[in-house]
C-alpha positions as CSV (number, residue, x, y, z in Angstrom):
1,M,118.6,76.4,87.5
2,A,115.2,77.2,88.4
3,E,112.7,74.0,88.5
4,N,110.0,73.0,86.3
5,A,106.3,72.4,87.3
6,E,103.2,72.3,85.9
7,L,99.4,72.6,87.2
8,K,96.3,72.6,85.5
9,A,93.7,75.2,85.5
10,T,90.2,76.4,84.3
11,L,89.0,79.4,82.3
12,R,86.0,80.6,84.2
13,D,84.1,83.2,83.3
14,E,82.3,84.1,87.6
15,Q,83.1,87.2,88.4
16,G,83.0,89.3,91.5
17,K,83.3,88.2,94.9
18,S,80.4,86.2,95.6
19,A,81.6,83.7,93.0
20,A,85.3,84.3,94.1
21,R,84.4,83.3,98.5
22,R,81.7,80.5,96.7
23,M,84.8,78.9,94.5
24,R,87.2,79.2,98.1
25,R,84.6,77.2,100.1
26,E,85.0,74.6,97.1
27,G,87.7,74.6,97.9
28,R,88.5,76.6,94.8
29,I,90.9,79.4,94.4
30,P,90.8,82.3,91.4
31,A,93.4,83.9,89.2
32,V,94.0,85.5,86.1
33,I,97.1,84.8,83.8
34,Y,98.1,87.5,81.3
35,G,100.8,89.1,79.4
36,H,102.2,89.3,75.7
37,G,99.1,91.6,74.7
38,E,97.0,88.9,75.2
39,E,93.3,89.1,76.9
40,T,93.7,88.7,80.4
41,R,92.3,86.1,81.3
42,S,89.9,84.6,84.2
43,L,91.3,81.6,85.6
44,V,90.0,79.0,89.0
45,L,92.2,76.6,90.6
46,D,92.1,73.3,92.5
47,A,93.0,74.6,96.2
48,H,94.5,71.7,97.3
49,E,96.9,71.1,94.2
50,F,98.2,74.9,94.3
51,E,99.7,74.0,98.2
52,M,101.0,71.1,97.4
53,L,103.3,73.4,94.7
54,V,103.9,76.2,97.2
55,K,105.3,73.2,99.8
56,R,107.4,71.8,96.6
57,Y,108.6,74.2,94.9
58,S,109.8,78.5,95.0
59,L,107.0,80.6,93.3
60,D,110.0,82.9,92.7
61,T,112.2,80.9,90.7
62,T,109.8,78.5,89.7
63,L,108.3,78.0,85.8
64,I,105.3,76.3,85.4
65,E,103.3,74.3,82.7
66,L,99.9,75.7,83.3
67,S,97.7,73.4,81.3
68,I,94.4,75.9,80.9
69,E,90.9,74.3,79.9
70,G,86.6,74.3,79.6
71,G,84.8,77.0,77.4
72,K,84.2,76.0,73.7
73,K,87.5,74.0,73.3
74,K,90.9,73.7,75.5
75,A,93.0,76.3,75.8
76,G,96.2,74.3,75.9
77,K,99.5,74.3,77.5
78,V,102.0,78.0,78.6
79,K,103.9,78.8,80.4
80,A,103.4,80.5,83.1
81,L,105.4,83.0,86.4
82,V,103.1,83.0,89.4
83,S,104.0,87.7,89.8
84,E,101.3,87.9,92.9
85,V,100.3,85.6,95.7
86,Q,96.9,87.5,97.8
87,K,96.9,85.5,101.5
88,H,94.0,86.2,104.4
89,P,95.2,88.8,106.8
90,Y,95.1,85.9,109.5
91,K,94.3,82.5,107.7
92,P,96.5,79.4,106.0
93,Q,94.1,81.0,103.0
94,V,95.2,81.4,99.3
95,L,92.7,84.0,98.4
96,H,94.3,85.0,94.1
97,V,97.2,84.1,91.7
98,D,98.5,85.8,89.9
99,F,100.1,84.2,86.5
100,Q,102.3,86.0,83.7
101,Q,102.5,84.3,80.9
102,I,106.0,83.6,79.4
103,H,107.1,82.3,75.9
104,A,110.4,80.5,75.4
105,G,114.2,82.7,74.7
106,E,112.0,85.6,77.1
107,R,113.5,87.7,79.9
108,V,112.3,88.2,82.9
109,T,113.1,90.0,85.9
110,V,112.5,87.9,89.1
111,E,114.0,88.1,93.1
112,V,116.5,85.0,94.0
113,P,117.8,83.8,97.4
114,I,121.1,84.3,97.8
115,R,122.2,81.3,100.5
116,L,125.5,81.7,103.0
117,V,127.4,78.2,103.0
118,G,130.2,77.4,104.9
119,T,131.0,79.1,108.4
120,A,133.5,81.9,107.9
121,E,136.5,82.3,110.1
122,G,135.7,85.4,111.4
123,V,132.8,82.8,113.3
124,R,134.9,80.9,114.5
125,A,137.1,83.0,116.2
126,G,134.6,84.7,117.8
127,G,133.0,87.2,115.7
128,V,128.4,87.2,114.3
129,L,127.6,86.0,110.4
130,Q,124.9,89.3,109.6
131,H,123.2,88.3,106.0
132,V,122.3,91.3,104.7
133,L,121.2,90.9,101.5
134,H,118.8,87.9,101.4
135,E,116.6,88.2,97.7
136,L,119.2,89.7,94.8
137,E,117.1,91.1,91.6
138,I,117.9,90.2,88.7
139,E,117.1,89.9,84.7
140,C,117.2,86.7,82.5
141,A,116.1,84.0,80.0
142,V,113.4,82.7,81.1
143,E,115.1,78.8,80.7
144,I,117.9,79.3,83.5
145,I,116.5,81.6,86.0
146,P,119.1,80.3,89.0
147,E,116.9,78.5,92.0
148,A,119.4,80.4,94.2
149,L,122.8,81.7,94.1
150,E,125.0,80.7,96.1
151,V,127.9,82.5,99.0
152,D,130.8,81.0,100.3
153,V,131.6,82.1,103.4
154,S,134.3,79.9,105.2
155,A,137.2,82.6,104.0
156,L,135.6,85.9,105.5
157,E,137.6,87.1,109.3
158,V,136.2,89.5,111.1
159,G,135.2,93.1,109.8
160,D,135.5,91.1,106.4
161,S,132.2,91.8,104.1
162,V,130.8,90.4,100.7
163,H,128.8,93.2,98.3
164,V,126.7,92.4,95.2
165,G,129.3,93.8,92.3
166,E,131.9,90.6,94.3
167,L,129.3,88.1,93.3
168,T,129.6,85.3,90.4
169,L,126.5,85.3,88.3
170,P,125.3,82.4,85.2
171,E,126.9,83.6,82.2
172,G,123.1,85.3,81.0
173,V,122.4,86.8,84.6
174,D,122.7,90.5,85.5
175,V,121.2,92.0,88.5
176,L,119.2,95.1,88.8
177,V,120.3,96.5,92.5
178,E,123.6,98.4,93.3
179,A,127.3,96.5,93.3
180,E,128.1,98.5,96.4
181,R,124.7,96.2,98.4
182,T,126.2,94.6,101.4
183,V,125.2,90.6,100.6
184,C,126.7,90.0,104.4
185,L,129.8,90.6,106.8
186,V,131.4,89.6,109.6
187,A,130.8,91.5,112.9
188,A,133.1,91.9,115.2
189,P,131.1,90.0,119.0
190,T,129.4,93.3,121.5
191,V,130.8,93.3,124.6
192,L,129.3,95.3,127.6
193,E,130.9,98.0,129.2
194,V,129.8,98.9,132.1
195,P,130.2,103.3,132.3
196,E,133.6,103.6,134.5
197,E,130.4,105.5,137.4
198,E,128.8,102.8,138.4
199,E,131.9,100.8,138.6
200,A,133.2,103.5,141.0
201,E,129.5,103.3,142.4
202,A,129.5,100.5,143.0
203,E,132.5,100.1,145.1
204,A,131.8,102.3,146.7
205,A,128.9,100.5,147.8
206,E,128.5,98.9,151.5
207,P,127.2,95.0,150.9
208,E,123.8,94.9,153.8
209,L,124.9,92.4,157.0
210,V,123.1,89.9,157.6
211,G,122.0,87.0,159.6
212,E,125.2,86.6,162.8
213,E,127.4,89.3,160.9
214,A,124.6,91.7,161.8
215,E,124.0,90.8,164.8
216,E,127.9,90.8,165.6
217,S,128.0,94.3,164.3
218,E,125.4,95.8,166.5
219,E,126.5,94.2,169.6
220,G,130.3,95.6,168.9
221,E,128.2,99.0,168.1
222,S,126.2,98.8,171.8
223,D,130.5,98.1,173.5
224,E,131.6,100.8,172.0
225,S,128.3,103.5,173.6
226,E,128.3,102.3,176.6
227,D,132.1,102.6,177.0
């Protein structure tokens, strides 16, 4: 099942690019939370705390208990999923985070990673395992979001494949992609063939003589010309 994490946030009144830049310089991250017809609320996070959360959890499948404070009264705790993380194009810096508020029992759409486990028989025979689909879009209650879907590839021979419709899913989880989509396959090893024309040219070409062999050849040719 999906992991649960805790994170603190503070309501903020400051808006605009200049305010956001100042927050980032101070080690904070602008954020928002929305959902269930409620007014979108602007938040600010501690950058270090969010970085630690990212290192420990998968944001795609982690349900976060967000403790929101600030304003005239504490906003309390809410359940949320991270819906988007905006990152700097070339610096290791988070620019903005969007949270989607979630209620208990609510069905959500998420993408969960697909993990291949085991060593395929076809690979032992020289084949190549190709992992085609790395994430699967599903819909389920927020409490039963799988951390990942594991696919045992041990029995796959060269030429075998696994499709979405063949996956074993937890009860209550619905797949939102086509059953025919390929998850993985074991391909035959690639053999580089030399064209017949190149082979013929290589056979017809005479090797260049070097060193003593070249000198002996030149002397022989000279003797023949003198005769």
